[in-house]
Structures are given as structure tokens and as C-alpha cells.
N, C-alpha and C positions, 0 to 999 in steps of 0.2 A: 610763669616765671622760666619753662619749657618753651611757651612760644617765644620769647626773648631768645633764646637757646638756639632755635632755629632760624632764627634771622640772620643770627649771628655767622650761625655755619654757613646759610646762603651765599652771604658776604666776602666770606673768604673763599668761597667756590667760583666767585665771581672773580675776586679780584685774583688769584690765581690764574683763572681762563684767560684773564685781558693779560698778566706780567707773561705767561707763556707765549701767545700772540705775538708780541711784543721781541718777548726772547728771539722769536724766529726770526723778527724782522719784517717778516711778512706784511705789518701794516705801519712800520715803524719809516720803512723806506720804501717803500710800494712804487714799483716803476712807473711810471705817468702812464703809459698803454697798456696797464694792465689792467684789473678789476675784478673785486672780489663778489661774491654772491650767499645767501644764508645755506645753500647746500654745498657751497666751494668750503665755506668755514666749519661748515660739519665736517664733511669727511675729512679738512685737513685736521681737524680736535680730535676726529677718531681716529686720525691716522689709518685710511683703508685700506688695504694692500688689494689690488683688482688685476693681481696677476700679470703685472707687466714682466716682459721675458729680459727685460732690460735692465740689470741692476742699477739703480738709483742712488746714488750718495749724500747721504744729508750731512749739516752742518755738526761741526765735530761738538761743539760747544751744546748743543740739545743731548740731552740726558733720556736716557727711556723713560725715568722717575717722570719728569716733565711730561712727555708724548701721554703717561699712560695718567695723570692726574686728569691730563685733559680731556682723554678719553671717555674717563668715567663722569664726568660732568653729568649734570641731570638735565633733559630735555629747557627745563625751567632757564638753569644759567648759561646755555646757549643762547638763550633769545637774549639773555641781559647783554653778553657779550657783544652780539649782533645790535643793538640796541645801540649800545654805547659805542658804538665804532662804525655806527654806519653813516655819520655824518662826517666822515674824513674819508671815506672810499665812494670812489664813483662806480654805480649799479647800473650798466649799461644793458641794449639786449644780446643775445648768446652771437657771439662772432667771433671769429678769430682778429680781428681788426678791432680792436678796442677802442672808444672814441673817451676823453676823458671829459670836466666840467670844465663848465667857461669860468671857475671859482680861480683858473691857473693866470697868473698874470706875466705880462713878457717885463722883463726885467728894463728898467732904462729906455722905455719904449716909448718911443714919439707918439704926439696923438694921430689918430687916423685923421688920416688928409681927404681935402674936400676933393668933389669930384670934379671939379676946376682949381689947375691948376693957376697957382700964381706965376707972375715972371722968374722968380725964384726959384718956382721949382721946376720950373719947365727948360728942358733943354736945347737953346738956339740951334738956329742956323750953322753959326758961324763954329760952335764947338764939334760939328756934325765933318764939318771940313776936314779937319787935322788936327784938333787936338779934342777928340770923342771921350778922351778919360780925364780930362780937366775937371768938365762940370760933376764927374760922378766921384771924384777927390773932395769936390769942396762939401758934398751932402755927406760925408762920410761919419762926422758925427752921430746924422739921422739913424736911429736905429729902424731896420724894417717892420713893418706892421704887419701883422698876420690877417688875414682876410677868414670871415663867416666861414667856418668849415662844411663839408657836406653833414651832414650827420646821420648818413642813411648808412647804416655800418651792417649791411648784408654781405655776407662771405662769398668770396670768389667777384670781388670787382677790381676791373683795372684803375681804374680812377676811385678811390677813395679817402678822402680827405678826414685826416683826423689832426688832432694839437697834441700838443705835449707841454709837460715843464721841465724847461734845460737845467735846473737846477737838481732835477733828482737824477742819480748817476740809470742810463740806461742796461739793457744787459746787453752782453756785448755774444754773438756767435763765436762757440767753437766746435772744430773738426771731431763728428762725431763718426763712431765705428760704422762700419756699413754692415746693415740686415741682410744684403742680398748681393754678394759683391759678383762681379764678372771673373770667371779666373785671366788671367795672364795669356793663357793661353786661348781663348776666344776673344778675347777684344778684339775689334773690326780695325783692320789698317788702313791706313788712308792708302789709297792706289798708288803702285808706283811705278814709274816707267815715265818718259817722254809724252808731254801733254799734245794731242792732238793740232791738226791743223784746221783750226775749226772757221768757215765763213766770215766774210769781215761784215762789220754791221753798218759801219758810217758810209754815208755817202762820200766820193771823191769829190772834193772841193775845192774850187777856185781862187785863185788871190781875188781879196775884195777889191772894189776903188777906194782911192782918198774919201770920198763922199759916204759910202757904205758905212766906212772905216770910224769915220767922226762920227756920226748919227748911231751907229750901235754902242760906241765907247759912252756918245751923250747918256745914253740908257741906263747902259752898264752904271754909270757915276750916280743916276737916280734911285737904282734899284739900291746898292751901297748905302747910300744917304738911309733909306726906307729901313734897314736892317741896321745901320750904326743908330738909329733914334729910338727901335725899340730894345735892341739891347744896350745902350745907353740906360735906357729905362729900367731896364732886370736889374742890371748893375747899381743903380742909385736904390731901388725897392727893394729887391726882392734879391738881391746876391746871396749863393748858396742855398736858395731854397729851392723848389721844383716850379712854379710859375709865377710871373710876374702880372698881377692883377691893373690891365693899363688904365681902367679910369679913374678907381680909388687909389690907386698906386700901392696896393697892398700887396702880398703875397699869399700863395698857396702849394701845399707838401702834398700831391696825391699820388706820388709815387713812391715813396719809402722817406722822402726828406733828401736824398743825395743830389741834389743843385742839377735837377734833370734837363733844365733850359742850357746851362752850364756845359754839361756832358755832350748835348745833343749839337750844341750849336759848337764844338770846337773843330770840325772837318769845314763847317763853311766860313769860317773865320781863316781860317789857311787858304781856302779858294779863292776867296775875295782878296787875298791879300793882306789882310789885317792882323799881321804877324806879333805888334805888340801887342793886342787885343788877345791873339792866341797863345802868348807866353805866360802873358797875366794870367789866364785862364790853365793852363795846363799843369803854374805853380798853387794855381787854388784848388785842383785838382788833388792833389796830395793834400790835402787836411781832410776830403772825405773820408768817412769811414765807414766802408759798407758791412763791416760783422755789426752794425747798429742800427737799430730803427726803431720810431714811434709807431712805427704798424707790425702786428703781429704775422702777419704771410707776404709775401712776395708774388706778385704778380708776373709770374717767366717771363710768360712772352713782351710784356711790354718793357720787362726789366733789359731784356736779352737783345731788343732791336733798339733802345733809345740809350742802356747805359754801353753793354759791353759792343754793341754795333760804332758808337760812338767813340768808344775810347781804340778801340782796333782800327777804326778807319783814320781817327789824327796820328797814329802811331805811322801806319801806311803813309799816308801823306808826308809825315814830315821825316821821310826817309830815314826811319827806325832810332834816330836821333833823340827821342827823349823818352826815356826808358822808363820813365814815370808811369806812362802812360801805358806800358806794357805790364808792368809790376801794379797796376791799380786793374785792368782785366785781367789777369791772373787771381788776384786775391777774389774779387766779383766771382768767378767762374769757379772759384774752389767752393764757393755759398752754396752756387748756384747748382754744380751736379748731387747735388744732394737729393735734388727732387725728381732725380732719376733713378733713388733706391727705394726701387719695387717688386715685386715680384718678376714681371713681365719687362722692367725695367723703362717701362713708357712714365711721364715724367706727371707727377701732381701740378697742375698747370698755377696754382697756387698754395706754394711752399711754405707750410709751419717750420721756418726756420729757426725757432730761440731751442736753446737747449733746456733744458728741464729745471738743473737748480745751477746757479751762475752766483758766484760770489757770498754763499753762504745766505742765499736769499731766497724764499717763496715763492711762487708768484703763481693766481687764481685765473682762470678761464670763465666763464658765467654759463652755469647749466654742464658744462661737459665733463667729464672725469680729468682731475687732476693733470694726468698725466697723458692728456690724447692728443693735445693738440703740440709736442715739441718734435724736435728733431730727434732727439733720442728713440722717439719709439718707432716701429715699423709701420707703413702704412703699403697704402696702393692708390692707384691713378683712379679716378673717378669715373659713374656709371655715363656720364650725361657731360661730356668737355665740349667745347668750343672747338670747330673743327681747325679753325686761323691758328688757336693758340698751341694749339700739339702741333701742328705741321709745318710751323715756320720758327724753326730756330737753326735750323741746316745752317745756313750760309755764314752765320756768326762763330760757331762753333765749329766748325770745319775751319774757317780764317784761321782761328786760333790756335787750330792743332797743328797747321800748318806753318805758324809763325816759332810754337812753343816745341814742337815737334813730338808732343804730348798724342797720343793717340787716343786716349780716354773720352776725349770732348769730340772726336768723328763718331766712338763708337756710339756716346750717346743717341746721336742722333741718326746714324746709318741704320739704327734697328728702329726706330720709325719708321724712315723710309724703306724699309723690306716689308713693314706690317702693312703700311700703306697698300706697296704696290700689290702683295696677295691678296689685297678687300677689294681693289679698285673694280675689276669685274665681278664682282658678286654682289655688289650693291643694288641697292632697286634702279636707279638710275645707271648701270654700269660706264666706267668711263668717270663718273664723277662721285664724289664721296657727298654725303649728308652733312648741312652745318652741326649737326650736334654727336659726339661719336661718345660709345662704350668702349674708354680705357682701359677697362677695371683687368681686362684677362683672366677674369674670372664670370662664370655662370653658373647656375646650382640645376641639380637633378631635378626630375618630377618627383613630387611627393607622392609615391603611393597611396591608394586609401586605407585609413586606420580605423580603431573600434573606438569608439563613445569613450572608453576607456581610455585609451592610447591618448586619444584629442586631448581629453581631460588631465591627464598627469602632462601632458607636454605644455599646455596652456600654464598649471602650475610650475615648471620648472625652470623657469626664469631664464631664459633661451635669450639669448643679448639682441638687441635691435641693430637696427640698420642708422646710419648716419653717413652726411653727406663729407664727401671729401675731406683730408685731415684729420677726423673725429675718431675716436675710438672708444666704443661705450663696453664697458665691464656686462657681465652677468648680474641677475639678481642680487646674489648674494656676494658678498663680500669675498669668496673661497672661490668664486666661477668666476676666468678669466673671459675677456672676449674671443670667439670664434671667429675666423675669417670668414666673410661674402664677398660679393659681387658690390654690395653697396655700399659695403663696412669705408672708411677712408682708412682703416689699420688693418691689420694683420700680425699673425701670430708666426715670431720668425723662430729657427733654432729649432722647431720641434715638430716632428712628425704629428702625420693628425691625430694617432692612436692616443698621444702624452699629452693633447689639448684636451682638458673637461669641459663636455660641450652641456651641464645641467646634473644637479646630482637633488635629491630629498634630502633636506634637513632634518633626520629623525622622523618618526612615526608618526606625528602631531601631524605632517606634512599632508598623509594621507589619510588619516580616520575621519570619518567623519559619523554625523548621528546615527544612527540606523533609522531606516527608513519602513514604512508596512511590509512594503514589496521585496528590495533585493538589498540587504548590506555587505559592499565591499569594504573590507580592512585589512589592513597589511598582514596581521597574524590568520586571516582566512587563506589566503593564498598560498598554491604549493610553489617549490622553487620553477616550477616552469612556466607557471601562470606570473611569478614574478618578473620572469626574465621577459617573456611576451607586455606586460605589462607596464615595464621599465620604461623611462619617457626616451625615445626616439633622439637620435641625435640630428643636431642641424646638418643637413646637406650637404656634401661636401662642395668644393669650388671646383666644378667643369674647368681644364684651363681653354681658352680662344683666345683667337689674335681678334684686333679692333672690328667691332661690332656695330650695328644699331643700336640707341639706346632701349631699355626694356619698355614694352610696353607703347612702342613708338612703330605706330602702322599705316600712320603717315608719314612722308618726311620730306623737306624741303631741301632744294638743289639749287645754289646759286653760284655765281662767281663775285658777287656783292660782298655785305659786310659778314665777317664771324666765318669766311671761308675765304676772300682776296688771297690773302699773303702764301697758301698752298701751292695754290696753280703757278703764283708769281714766281716761287723760288725753284719749280723745277726745271727751266731752260738756265735761271742765275746758278743753281749747283752745278749743272752742268757744265756751264763754262768757266767755274770755280775749282773744278778739281780736273780741267785740263780736257774734258771730253773723253777722262778713261772709263765712267760709268754711266754705261750705254742704257739702262733702266731710267734714267731722267727722262732722256728721249722719248723713250718708248711711253710712260707714264703722262706726260707731257703731250704728247699725239694723240694717244686715246682722248686726253680730258677735251682736249680741242674738236675733236670731230663731234664727242657728244655734244658740247653746246651750242657748235654752230647747227645740231640736227633738231633742238629741244626747246637753247634760252633764248635764241638773239632773235630777234625782233625789229621791222620797220615801223617808225611810226606814222599816223598819217599828219602830213603837216601841210599849210597854204601852199607853201613853196614845192611842187613837186617836182623840180628840177634838183631839189636838193636832196641827196641819196643817203639819207643818216639811218647809223644802227645804234641799237640798243641792246644792253646782255640783260634777260629779266630773269624771272625766278620761277619756278616750277616744283609743285608740289602733289607725288605720286605715292601711290601704294605697291606700286612696280607694275603693274600690268601697262608696259606699254604701249602695247595692241590696242590696247582700245583706251579712246581717243578722249573719251569720258573720264578717265583715271590722270590723263596729264595734264594741266591746268595750272597752264602761264598766266601770273600775275604782269602784266606787261610795266614793269616797275623801272623808271631811273633814277639810279643811284648817284652821290659824288662818289662815294667809294668806288665803283665798277668802274670809275672811268678809267683806270690804270691799264683794262682790260686792251685798250688802242694799242700801249705802248708795248704791251708783251707780246700782244701779235704781232706787233712789225720786228720784233729782235726774234720770237721761235720763227717767222717766215725767212729770216735771214740766217740764222746758225742751223736750221736743220733745213732748209731750201725748201718752203713751203711752198708751192704755187698757191696762189689766189689768196694767201692770209695777209698779205701785204694791203691790199684793196680791201679788204674787210678791216681791218687795224685803220685805216685813213678814213673809212665811214664809220667808224666806231668812236675815233678821237672826233671826229665834226660834229657827232652827235651830240656831247658836252660840252664843244663851241657852241652848238643852236641853244641847248640851253641855257647856258651866259647869255647870249644875243637876245634870249625872250624875255628877260624878267627886267623890271621897272631898275633895277639898279644893276642889270647886266653882270649879273652873277648865278650861278646855277646855286638852283635851291638843294635842302640835304637829300631828299627824294620826293616823287613824283610819278601820278598814274599819266600811261598816254593810251592813246588809240593803235592797237595793233594792225597794221595792214595784214590781209590775207596772205602777203607772198615777198619775197623781202627782192623780186626784181621792180614790177611796177608798183605804184601807188595812189591813183588820183583823190586828189583833196575832194570828201566828201560832204557838206556840211551838213545836211540830211542827218547822216550816222554820226556827225557831231554832235549835234543836239539828242540825239538819242541815248549817245554815251552823258551827254551832262544831263539829261533827262529821261530815265531809264523807263519809268511810269508814267509818260507824258500822253504818250497814243491810248494807252486804258484807262488812261483820265477821261478824254476827249471822249474816246466813242463807246463807253459808259459812263455818262452821267449818275448821280447820286440822285436816286427816285426821291421826290419834294413836292410839298402840295406848298403853293404862294398865297396868301388870304390877301383878297380885294379888299373893295368898299363894302360889298353886299355881302362879304363871310362875318360871322360872327363868331365867338369864342364858346362854345358850350361850357358849363360847371364841370370842374374837376379834369378838364386839357387844358395841355400847357405848351406854349409855341418857346421857338426859339429860333428868333431871327426872323420871325414871318411863320417858319414852317410846323404845320400841323403832323400831328405821328398821324392821321386818317385824311385819305384823300377823298370821302367820301361828302358831298355837298346836302345840306337840307333847307326846305321852306320854311318862311320865317313860324309856322304853325308847330312844325315839326320839332325846330330849335326852341321853341316854348317849353312845349315837354318833354325836350331833353333836358332844359335847366331845371323845371319843376322834379323832373325824377331824380336828378342830381342832388337835388338840396335834402335828398334823405339817402343814404346808404341800404343796399340792400343784403341784410346778413339773415345767415337758416344757421340757426341753433337746432340741434335736434338731437334729444338723451336717449338713447340705447332704454332708459325707465319708461318711455310715455309720456315724460312731464311734458308741462309747457315748453313749446317751441315760439319764439319772439320771430314775428316777421316785421319790421319795416318797411313798408312801401308802399306807394299810390296805387291803387289796383287799376283804376282808369281813372285820368285825369277830367276824362267828360261825363262821368258818372258818380252822382253826388253817392249813390249808396255804396256801402262797404258789404262786401259780403263776408261773415263771419264762419269759415270754416270751423267743423266741429275739433273740440280740445285745441283751438288755435287763439293767444288774445291779439287783437289787432290794435295796433295807437291808435291816435286820432289823427283825423285827415288835415293837413294844414295849406296854409298858401303857399303854394310852391316860392323860392327864392328871397323870401324874407331872412331865415336862419339859417346859420351856415352849421354844420353836420356834427360839430360838440354841442353847443348849444341844442341843437335839436334831441340831440341826445339824452341832455340832462333833463330840458321836457318834457321828453316822451316820460321820462322813470319818476315826473311830477306831476304831470298831467293825470286830472280823477280821466277814470272809463267811462266809455256811455253807458258802456253796459252794466256796469254796476251797480246792482238793486238799492244801491244805500243812497244814493245819489236823487233829487227831488227833482220830478216833474219839469217846476216851472228853470231849472239851472240847466236841464237836458237841452228845453228847447230852447235857452238863451247860447247856448255854446251851438248847436246845431247852427243856427240862425247865422251866427259870425262866420260861421265856414262858410256856409252859401253866398254870402256878401261878398266876402274875399275874393271866392273862385269867380264872380260875376263880374268882378270889379280887372279881372285878365281879357285882357283882348289882346289877340295874338297880331293881330292887321297892324296897331299901334306900339307893339311892346316896343321898349328903349332898348337897342343894343349896343352893345358897348364899341366904344371909338377905337380901331384897330388904325394906326397907319399903315400905308400902302408900302410893301416890301420889297424890292426885286434884288434877287441875291446877284453880285458881280460875277461880271462872264468869268469863266474858266477859262484861265491862262495858256495861250498853244505853247506849245513841246518849243518852237523858238522864242517864246518871250519869255520864260522861263531859261532856258537855257543861255539865252543873253543876259538876266539879272544874276543869272551865276557869273558868269566872267565878269560882270562888273562890280558883285559884291567881295568877289576871292580874286578880282585881280587877275585872274587867270590866263595865260598866254596861248595865243591861238594854236591848238593841237596837246593840251593840256588838256587831261579830264578833273584832275586834282591835284592840290600841290599838299601833302602827307607829311610833307618837314619842308619846313620855310625859313629854318636857321641857316648860316652861314660859319663854320668855326676855323673859318682861316686854312681848309683845306687842302689838299697839292696835288689830288689824282689825277685832276683835269691837265693843270699846266707838266704834269708830270709826263704825259700822252704828248702832248704838244712838244714839251723837248724833245722826246725820243724821233718823234716822226720829222722834226726838223734835223735832226741829227742822219734819221735813214734816206732822209729823203733829200733833203737840201735845197725843196720846196718854200722858197721866200715869205709865201704866205702866211704858212705856220708862224713865224715871227709878227707878223703882222696882226694874225690873230691874237698872240700869246701875248702880244702888249697891249692889246684892247682891253684883255682882261685885267692886266696886271692895273693901268688906271683906274677900271672898276671897282675894283677890291680896293687899293690905299683910297679912293675917295670915300669909299661906304665906313671901312672900318679904323679912318686914322680917329685916334684917342690922344688921353692928356700926357699917356708916356709910353706908349706902345698903336699895335693894331689891337683890335678888340672885336671880338665875335660877335656876331648880328644877329638878332631876333626874328625877323621877314625881309628875305631879298626879295617880297614883292610890293613892299612900300617903297611911299620915295622917301621917307625921312625913316631907316629903320633904326629901332634900338640899340644900344649897344647893351652885350651883356659882362663885362667888363672880367672873359677868360681870354688870356693869349697862350695856348698852350703849345710844346716845347717844338713843335713840329713847324708853326710859322716860321721861325729861325732855321732850323734843321733842313727842313724840306720845300717850302713854297717859295721861299724868297731865293733858297738854293737854285732851284727848277728854272726860276725868272731869269734869274742873275747869268745860271749857265746856257739859258736858250739864247741872250746875248753875249756869249763870250768866242773868242775863235777855239773852230771844230775841235781843234787835236789841245783844248784847254779840258782834263777828265775825259779823255775820250771814252765810248763806248766798247772798243775796242782792246782796250788796257785796262779798265775799271768794272767791276759789278758793282753796282748801288744794291743795297739792300731794301726792304719796302721803307724804312727810315731815309734813305737818298745818303746812307753811310757807305762811300765808296770805298772797296776791296781792291788790293792790286788781282789781279789775273795771271796765272802762272803762264809762263813764256819757257 
């Protein structure tokens, strides 16, 4: 009866716990982007207080009694609660960006489309001519289909595909009080005064002939139709989503699901004269809700360049007539500005933007403290930030500040520039910044030596742990708040360091130990002075610092390519956008260019010696620049680095840098050469080349090229491996093995010696000797030609056998079973018979006529020469002449190469750049054409490259835009009137 009552009590506790959880609405209406964990449920049920400095309001409907009931539930009751609800909650890996399970269904969604489009699905050419929207409207009833998401949920990813359930209400952002506000009097204002006269960028073009105009406009029409085909595919299959999957006709949402392709393409629509499509897209922008997303973090860099940049540019190009575009830009900027709310005002590049409590609902983050990932909590920037993501925000926020007259937007990015300027001449490669940056603004003091007692007490004090950006860990105990550190993603605001607890001991039992035989340390035995010395030392205080190298980074990488590119690109562009009123951007740019020219530029060795091309490589160093062995150049060509030619050209013009324009030509032509070299006519994502010793002269050396393709060839040929080759006359002794006819020993034996070897190999030699002097078994043939066996004193010798008849295992068995000739118990007759049999067996062995094993003649294949190996690699890997290895063969519709070609055309007026650009366009169009748009391809060296089924938004925002501008009239979007951000969004320059 008592046991039954206990079960009833347990069930009551379980029901109360489940009811309380549903009362909180955390499980009943949890948002699709959220997730719960066992740890989260326990913390939630226990109502832990981790010492947050910000007051967090709780739903009015939750009584203290409800919380207390859940908090007092036993561990077994908690396990029952978790088990009961585990099927309803998606438990994922710990990350700010949570992926829901596949059980979510799209309401009224059409089935997944076939990879091959039917006539009804595909937009024909006539629709593209003048009624592009008609084909889209016909398919309005078919709901878009979600593509399979990328389930890689690591934190801090620019592209992170997550899925959610549209039927569940989303969390909406609410403006949070700032933890580290900038006093109004200290806000950095936009530079005032009349813009300076900046030298002209564009070439003075002459009027074109009628034939040239017809040819140019024909090409413009083809480019516009290519754009409209992809735009129609997006509108039909992925409208209001981030990206189209052009082969399957599905969609993706890697950038918060705010219709990235739509916003990114706004100014392209305007530039191409597609006003109807532009106004339709502008109306759709009004329906984008930037205050809600299925992602828990906002990738700051990607959001700024695509969304914020796209909205501002469209507003500029539209003549400030479309106010909704500016309103949405401000709405987004107000959310993003919260990322700068850190102690040193360096932004969190992956902004955990959601509020803690919204609409009386709680939301859980897996394996992180409940309050650690929300915007209501203080945070600091990470200790390992990608350079480009930190330094490529200036152009967009500056232009928004100019339009809105809100200085806080400019202040946010100006502070970053100031820190970069301070650090530029103090990096391991002065003039350039490393790929990764410590932006936390906090370093730790060296910890002095401590006594073992102090060390043991510190380990038991529950000192807070480190967590990547955006996280905040509490102390080990519930009443110990987290203390700030350089590695923590959270800091404590509003309190001085003396007011923040750094760890206490909870009661006497924490220190008490069982007495030992040597020394006893208990709390009662220590004096007051001793207790003061033995108390746990506080965690080292944060020592303020500027931008710095990440902790423990002895070797750093410097490049103008991926993860660094747009930082350098924005220096001359910000200078132009500010009207030349801030000279720091010019000095920073020129310093970076000089270092680039000295260490990064290289000339690849190619068969066409007259073609003078350059690339910007990658250098690693520990900072010992005077040591050539420390400065290691990676002669890599990357598609992302192809913007450098255009940047050098613009910098050469506006800063009047003699010689840089010639470098710009060579850098741009290097990327054109990479396009022309492959099977598809498209440059690979990245490859390795053979650098010349000089940038001036570089004769083609085929031997050196083969050496690069086969670096170990000369060693392989000059030092062949030692080997013995079996011939007909050779035999294989027992116990020896051969691999492809090669023996382990190179000595040769005569026939008689071989027979002896076989005989001796028939039995193994084992010497077993015991220290007590007992019998030692020594199994061997003393002398194959002597029938007598000498028995040493104290030894028992086994019977001599005919060699080669028995294997070792059988011989050992027979040794144990055979009678001993020295045994006195054996009869004399038996001994004579045994001896005679052995003698007859020995006499039968004739070394001259012994049967030899038949071994086939083996001749190893010839060692391939270096030339043969190199040519084989070229054939198998489809390597273009001059390229040593293709390390990334994809093409994802990137724009950087055509960007520089376009700029070179506008700067020089050389018609050859248009010819090169058209050849690039035709190659891309042919290789990437897909059912609903253009698709990235897997291998540019293949004659039939495989489609990847991805069409990033920059295909419409940048790549096709630059092709279009290349053949537009030079006055259309003049480089003297507009600054194009890194996503090709055009901002008006002040005049």
C-alpha cells in the first residue's frame, strides 16, 4: 500500500511538472528555430539565477508557487518530463542557429519539381522579350518548395541554411537598452565642409560609330535576357526567399530568410531599365519583416552588404522617390546597430539579436545558459574575427548616415577605422592586417606563481569558463555570476570589477578534507591571515587593448583574397564617399599597397612569355620579415582576389599613383588568362602556380615546371630502391618470402648451400634456458653432413629428421611425441631401426639433383621519368599549362574577374577589355545554364561540368550587372558619380 502511494506521489509530481512547463508555453508554442535540451529544461525548471545584470521580466501568468513546485521536483521527475516531451522538441547541436527536424511540412506546397523542366514549367524566350511577368503569374498558384537545408549548424557561418514552420509565431526583435552607450558629446560626426576635388576616374570616351552601337546594344539585350530568365525562375519558384535552386526549382534561405535575391537585385533591375519589375519588387520589400527570422544570429557582414546596401542603392538610384526602401533600410539598421553595443564598440560579427522574453514565452538554447544568447545581455566581440567581416561595413553605414543625418551610423564604423589605423603599422607585416583579428578589446594579465593550496582552491572555486562570441557562461554555482574575459562572449555591465563576484566557497565542507597522515588543512586550522592568503584568487582582470592578433597565433596569414579582400577595397571607396575629407583612408590604402607590392605580388611562369600577368598571393610569417625563410609566399590564384586589378586602377587614378595602373592591367589580365586556360573557359575558384623569380622577366622553363609537378622525381631517379631480382637459377629458401620477385636479401647461394638452407629452415632454432639449470631444449641440426649427434652434458637433443618433409608446426608436434634415442627404456632393436631410417633419408638427398621451386622471371617496371610523371598529372588532372594544381575547381557564379574587366574598360577605354569580357560571358552562359536560372558548377576543367543547384544572389546583383555595365554607355552609372560597394550596389558620391 505504501509503495502504491509512492507511485501516486510520483505521478502527481510528473503531472505538475508537465503542466507547469506547458503553462509557461515553452513547449506548447515553442518557435521553430528554438531547441530544448535536458540541461535547459533542468535550468528552466529550477529557475536558476546566473547573476544577470539586466532585469528580465517573466510572464504575469506564472506564479512563484508554480516555479517553486517545478524547482523542487526530484531528478527522476525531471527525467520523466524530458522523456514525455522529447518527441515534440528538436534537440540539435549547440549553436545559435538552430535547425528544426524534417517533420515540419509546408502547407499546400507543390511536390518537388523534377530536375528536367517541362514545357509548362519553363519560361520560353517569348516571355522574356516583353512579358516576363506573365509566365510568373501563371504559376502563382504553385507554392515554392524548400530545398534540402544545409544541416551544418556551427555557429558563425555567413551562409547557414535553416528551416522552420511558418504556422508557429516567430520571435520579434525589440529594441534593447544599450549596455555600453556612447555619450552624445562623444559621437563621431560626419566630416563637414565642401568635398575635395578628386581626380577623374573614367576615360574620356568619344562618340561610338553606328556599327559599334548596334553591336553593343545587341550584346546588352542578350545579357538582359539572361538576367530575366534567372529573375523569372526566382520569382516563380523562390519568391520572398533568399535564393533559387535553379536545377530543382526549389528555394533556400541561408541569409535569415529575408528575400536576399530580391533585395540584392533591386538596383540591377533599375540599371537594366526593368522599371515594372523594379516597382513590383519594391512593393514586396514592404512585406519583409526584418524583426523576425528563423536564424538566431545575424551574419553582420553578409546582411550589411546585401540587404542594407541593396536598399540604400535602390533608394539612391530611384531618386529618393521610393520612401519604403529607406524606411526598411532604417528598420534593418536599427537592429544591426545593436551588434556594436560592446565595451570597445567593436561589433559582434554574428549578432545574437533575439530578446530574452517575448510575448510571455521562454525560449531555450542548447547547452548554453538560458540568458547568454539574447540581445538583452551584454556581450563583447570575439577574439578571432574574420578581417573582412569586421572592416567591410563602412561604406553602407556611412551612406545611410549621409541620407538620414544620423551620426550614430557613421560613428559605429569610424571607430573601427580608427582602430585599424592604430594597428596597421604594428602588425607582423606592417601595412597589412592578418586574416583573423582579436576584436574583443581585452587581454589578460600574466598570472603569477601560486602555491599548491591556492591552485587547488582556485580549481574548486567554480571560475567561469570561456565561450565563443555571443555566449555567456555563469559560475559553477548558481549564485556566482560570470566574470568578463577576453575570450568570453559576454561581459558584466553596470558594475565595477569590485562589485562582480568571481567565486566563493559554499560552506565549510567545500574546504574540509579527510585528515592525512602528513598534513591536515582544514578551515578551522587556518588563521585569519592564512585564510586571506588561501582564498581563491580572482580571475585576472581584463586589460584593455586595441585590435590585435588572436591569442596563440605565432604564425599569421596575410592576403588580399578571401576573408580580407573588401577591407582594402573599401579604403579608396570610403575616401570617395566622404568627398576626400578624411585623409586617413588614403594613407591607409597607400601603406597597404606598398606592402602588397613588396611581398604578395608574383608573376606566374606560363608558356606565353610575352603575356605579362600578375597575381596577388598569400604570405605566412611570424613577423621576421628580414628573414626570407620566415616569409613564405603561397603562389595562389583565387577568384576572390581578382577584384585587386580594379582596386589598383581606381587607386591609381584618385591618388595619382604612378605605375599602379600598369599593375592593375597585369593583375586583371592574369584573371582573364585563368579564364582562357580551362576547358570551360572559366577560372577555377583557386589554384597554385609556379612563381617566377622576378616580376620583370619570366622565361618559360619546362624542366622547372615538371619539377613543380613532380617535386620528388629527381630523387626517385637518382636513388632507386635497392632490390634483388629473381632469375631462373635462383631458388626461394624456406622461411623467406618474395614481393613481386624481390628478395629481402641480395646474397646468392650455390645449390648445395641452398639445400642446407632448406634443411636448416625445416626446424627453427629455439634456445630456452632456465636460471635454475634445468633442461634446455635446443632443436637444430648440428651438421647436415655428419650423422652423429653430439649430446652436450645436460642437454636433451631431438631426433634428426629428413629436411624439408615436415613443416615447423608438425615438426614441433613430432618432437614432443617422438621417442628419445638416449632413453634407456627403448629396446636396442628399435634404436637401430630408427637410426637406419634416418640414414636412408639423408642419403636420398642429392644436392645436385634437388628439385628447385619454380619462380617466374620478374623484371620490375621502369621508373617513370619526371617528364612522364608530370605529363601524366597534366592529363589526369586536366591542368592548364602553367598551373601546378587546381585546389578548388568550382565556379559559383562569382563576379570579381568581370568587375575588374569592367573597371579597366571604364578607366582606360581600351576596347580589348570588352572583347575579353564578352568571351567570359559566353563561356559562363554556356557552362551554367540550367532549367530555371544559372547554376554553380562543380569542375571548370571538365568538358561536361556537373551543376551544383545553387544560384547565389550575387549572380543577379553583381555578375550580370557588371557584364551589363561593361556594354552600357560609359555615362551610365559613371565611376565619377557613384561608389559601388563590394556587392556592386551603387551609392551616390557627394558633390
